[in-house]
N, C-alpha and C positions, 0 to 999 in steps of 0.2 A: 365612348364609355370605356372605363377601365375593366379589365377582365376580373371576373370573380376568383379565379385561380389561375396559376401558370403551371405548366408541365415542362419539368427540366430533366435533363439526363443525369442520373445519379450512378453511382458505382455498380448498383444492382438493378439497373433498369431505369424506368421513368418514375419520378416522384413529383408530388404535387406540393406547390407552395400556394396557400390560401392567403389572398389579399385581405389583410386585417382592416384595411382602410374602408372596404365596401361591405364588410359584416357588421350587423347590427350588435351592439353592445348596450346593455341596460344596467345602470347602477342604481341602488337605492340609497338615498341619503340618510345618514345617522339622525335618529330622532331621540326625543326625550324618553326617559325610561318609561316602563310600562304603566306605572301608577300615575305619571303625569299626563299621560295621552287621553284625549277625548275619545268617544266611540266612533265618531266620524274619521279621526286620524287612524284609529286601529283598523277600521274597515278599509280605508284607502291603502294602508301599508299591506294588508292582506291581498288586496287586488293587485298591488305593485309586485308583490312576490310573486304571485300566480302568473303575472304577465311576463316577469324576468325568466321564470321557469319555462314558460312556452317558448320564449325567444332562445333560450340556451339549448332547449330540445331541438328546435328548428336548426340551429347552427350544427349541432351534433349530427342530426339526420343528414343535412347537406354535406358534411364532411365525409360521412360513412358511404353514402351513395355515390359521391364523386370519386372516392377512393376505389370503390368497387368498379365503377364505370371505366376509370383510367386503366386499373390492372387487366380488366378484360378486353380492353381495345389497345393494348401496347403496340401491336403491329401497325395500326394506324399512325401513330407518332413516329414510328420508324420509316414506313413506306408511303404513307398517304392514304387518300380515299380508297384506292383500289385494294387495299388491305383491311378495310372495315369488315368486320365479322357481323353476321345478324345477330341482334341482340335486342330483346323486348324489354319494356318496362316491367313486365311481370317477371322476367327471369331476374332482373335487378332487384325487384321486391322480394322474391324468394331468397335470393342470397343475402340481402341486408337485413331481413326480418320485418320490413315495413309493408304496408299496403300499397298496391300499385298506384292508387291516386295520391299517396304520400310522395311517391317516387316522382310521379307527374308534376306534382306542385313544386318539389324541390328542384327540378331540372328546368321548369318554366323561366325563361329568361336568363339563365345561368350561362356565362360565358367562360370559356376556357382558352387560354392562350398556349400554343405550342409551337413546334418547329413549322407547322403549316400555316401559322397565322392564328387569328381568332376564330373560334367556332362555337356555335350553340351546343351546350351540352346535350340537348335532345337530338342534335344530328349524329351523335355518336350511338345512338339507339337505332341503328339501322335494320330496317325490316328485310326478311329474306326475299329474294328476287321474285318467286312467284309460288312455287309448291312448299308444302310442309317439309318435303324431304330435301328441299334445295338448301345447301350449306354455303351459298354465296349471298352476299348482300347486293342491294341494287347498285350502289356505288362501284363495287367490284365488277359486276356485270357490264356497266356503262363504260368503265375504264378499258375492259377487254374490247367491247364493240368499237370504241374510239381508236384503239390502237390497230385493230384488224382494218377498220374502214380507212384509216389515214394511210395504210400502205397497200391499198387495193390498186389494181390496174384501172385507170380512169376510162379506158376504152372498153373494158368488160366489168362493170361494177357488180358487186357480189349481191345477190338476192337474199331476201329475209330467210328463205328456206335453206340456203347454203349457210348463212351465218349462223342459223340455229344448229346445223350439222357441225360447223367448226367449234361453237362453243360445246356442244355436247362431247366432242372429242377431248375437249379440256376439263371435262367433268361438270360442265354447267348445263344442267337440263332445265331449260325453259321452253314455252311454247313459242311458235312462229309469231303469234300476235303479241306476246310480250317483247320479242325481238324487234318487231316493228314499232312497238310503243317506246322502248329504250332508244332505239335508233333516232326516232323523231326527237326525243328528249336531249340527245347528243348533238342535234343540229344537222343531222344528215337527212337528206330526202330519200325517196325510194330509189331503187337501182334504176328504173326507167328514167326518172327525172335526173339522176346523176349523170346517166349515159348521155343525156341531151346536152348537158353542160360541158362534156369533154371536148 
């Protein structure tokens, strides 16, 4: 499937090119003058205008939400998933003036193409790693875990408690249980299992 929008590097940062080929366009045919129309034709014309207005509003909302999303996640397009900042749909809603459910509908199934390839727009709404005070997204924490575990000594694998301490030293405050969960999601077994494979 074609992307709905493409993010390209501009002179002043990243800019969005919307794919007009996948955006809905509604046109209303010209009709006879008002006096020559039947009541049914007048009613259908009114419905068609209402439908066109709804589609135009949806396209406008999509553009506004996508623009805000890309402007808030600029670092992702520069550095990749490890630079993804926590961002909720509620925050996007507050910034754009739409209801959170509207933002959710707009982003549902919306694809953005950038330097990292194609990504679902919803994936740019990364949740914070665990606590309300955590300023790191799940992809950021998982990227750090992958980097730490990839460089560990296989004869002495790093335990989850130590991983928690290493992350805390980098300013990432998450629980040991979250470390274990994210380690599993990254495809790394527990320290005891990794030691057995060395």
